[in-house]
N, C-alpha and C positions, 0 to 999 in steps of 0.2 A: 504494500500500500504506500502511495506517495505521501510526502509530508502534507501537501495541501488536502489530499483525500482524508488523511487522518485528522487534520484540523477540522475539516468539514463535518466529519462523523461526530467529533467531540461537540462542536457547537450545536448541532441539531439534535443531540441526545441529552444535553445538559438541562436538567430541571424542566422537561417538557412532559405533557400528558402523553403517556406511552400509547394510548389507544386512539389518538387524534392526529391526523395529518390532513390539513385542509388543502384543497386544490383550487387555485385561483389563477386561471389563464384565460386570455381572450379566446372566443370561439374559433375553432379550427387550429388552435395552437396546442402543442404538447408541452407539459412541464419539463423543464431542463435543469432547474435549480431547486434546492431545498434550503429554505431560510428559517430562522427562528424569530418569532415575534412574542415579546413579553409584555404583559399588562401589569403595570406597577401596582395598581390598586388591589388586585387579587393575588399578587405574588405568584403568578402562574404564567406558563408559556405554552405555545403550540408550534409545531412544524408547519410550514406552508410550502407545498409544491407549487412552483410558479415558473414564469418565464421572463426574459428581459422585457417583453411587451406588456406584462401585467401592470396594472395601474395601482398606485399607492392607495387610492380611495377604495378600490375593490377589496384589497387585502385588509384594510382597516375595518370595513363593513363586516367581512366574514369572520375576522378575529373577534370583533366585538360581539357578534352573534353567538359565538361559542363561550368566550371568557366573561363577557359582561351582558348576559341576556336580558337583564332588567333595565338596561340603559337604552332609552329610545332616542336621545339627542346625540347624534354622532358628532355634531359640531362642538360639543362640550369636551371632546377628547382630541388630542393631537398625536401625531406620529413623529418620532425622532429617529434620525439615522446619523451615526457618527457624532452623537451629542447635540445635534442641531435640529430644530423643528423643520419639518417638511412643510413649507408654506403652500406650495402648489400640489395638492393631493391628486391632481389629474395627471401628474407626470408619471412616466413609466419607470419601472425599476432600473432598466438599462440607462435611461436618461439621468437618473439620480446617482448612478454609480454603484448601485447594489450589485453584488456578485454572489455566486453560489456560496452557501454557508454564512451569509451575512446575518447580522442581528439587528432587529428594529425594536423600538420601544413604543408602547401605547400608554399614554397617561392623561390624566384630567388636566384641563386648561386652568382650573382654579387650584391654587395651592392650599393645602390644609395645614393648620398649625399642629405641631407635635406637642403632646402633653406629657 
C-alpha cells in the first residue's frame, strides 16, 4: 500500500460511523474519492463517496440529513475546509481543492459559550 493510500485509509476510518458511507455525485458520475466530513456539534463523522464534480452544498445537505436530522435550517451551518469557511457552497470539490481522503468540517454559524 502506498503512503498516500495508507493516509487515505486512516483519514476515512478515523472516528466515523462504520455503517454509513454517503454517496454524493452528480448524475451520470461515478464516485472516485472518499472524504470524511465531521459535524462539530454531534462529535460524529461520516465517509462520503464523491467526485471532483460534487458540489459542497450537496455534501452539506446529505451530511446534515444523517448527522443533524433535527436541523431544518441549512443556512445556520457552515462548511470548513483547511480551516476556512467555504463561502460559495455551489463550488465543486475539485474547484475548492479537495482531494481524495480530505477532511471537511460542518459547524453552526453561531458560537456557543462554554461553561
